[in-house]
C-alpha angles and dihedrals in degrees: 000000000000129000106218098319122091107248119243117224116265115271118258111276093019116109113219092244089061095052110138110227113252130216121206118199123165119243116277111279141170115302129201107252094217091057090048090050093050098030099123093042091052091048096051093101089050092051090052093050094046090049091054093044089046090061090052091046090054093057092042089052090053090051090046090052091059091045093048091047091060102031102031094235142055116266111253095246093051092046091051093050095045092044091050092048092049091050092050094046091048091054090051091048092049090053092047090050089053093241091131137017095217117111109234115241120236093250141090097234095051096204111201095012114124096217112087138166127205120213130177108186112197143147116343130207105244092212090053089048091051092052095032096124092049092049089049094062099090093045091044091053092049092047091051091048091051091050091050090050094047091048089055095055104023091101089058091051089046092051093048091050091046093052098041097036090229140055114258116241097250092049091046091050094050094046092045090051090054092046092050094047090048091051091049090049091053092047090053091047091052091047091240087134138019091214113106114234110266147143098070089161093054135259130301122251110296115263113233123337114346115240115256116241120249117280111279092012121138112251112259123228092187102055097100099012106213113184122200122216093269092054092048091050089052091051090052089048090052090052093049093047090045093054091048092046094048091048092049091048092052091047092051091047092050093050091045092053091044094053090043091056091046091052091049090051092052094046093061100060091040091058091048093052092054092061 
């Protein structure tokens, strides 16, 4: 299954069921400063729609889990819905991350939008399906850390893009790497692939001649995703900031709960003494 991008044939030695989901994003280009300035305001309707669809996708994923557990693959209708939702949500995320200056359409197919994902759902290992949520724990932790780290510095990336009118190459590479890893994590969660999310630090040099994109397709800067040293340093920085941010969040929550329990304990005797 592909979502608006003609699928390339599986690489030699890679069974179709192990196909790693691909993200296609055009190279960084000029962006209108007013859309950068108002990006989150402009995307508010999209956030609302994706939140509602996300609730539906959760329940469809649960149904798909039971189906895949017994049949070894997702039913076609469920795979189409979850794949369409993931493609739509990824386009919204790419716009929010300032990877593109194209407003995402309110549709699953996203005709005319340059951000595409490629999925090839296939056979699933029933044992991996049974323990899917246990297997997800390492990837879920890393995804959360990356999101904490990106949240800490997104305002810096936003300011740089606003001033320059475009996203610098190292910043683009790091943000695209996070977006692609996040998409692969979601695809694995939804059982749209049996390939575990990987290659956060980009791909190796392409082997042989790279495949040409489909006629009329927008060139992709993320297939393969080749990160320079600056982009890799930024990814490491996001991980470090994410770990620090997650630790600080847990500390604040612990102290908040502690003081809340202390206040509750003091409130009891005080109310008794007033009687």
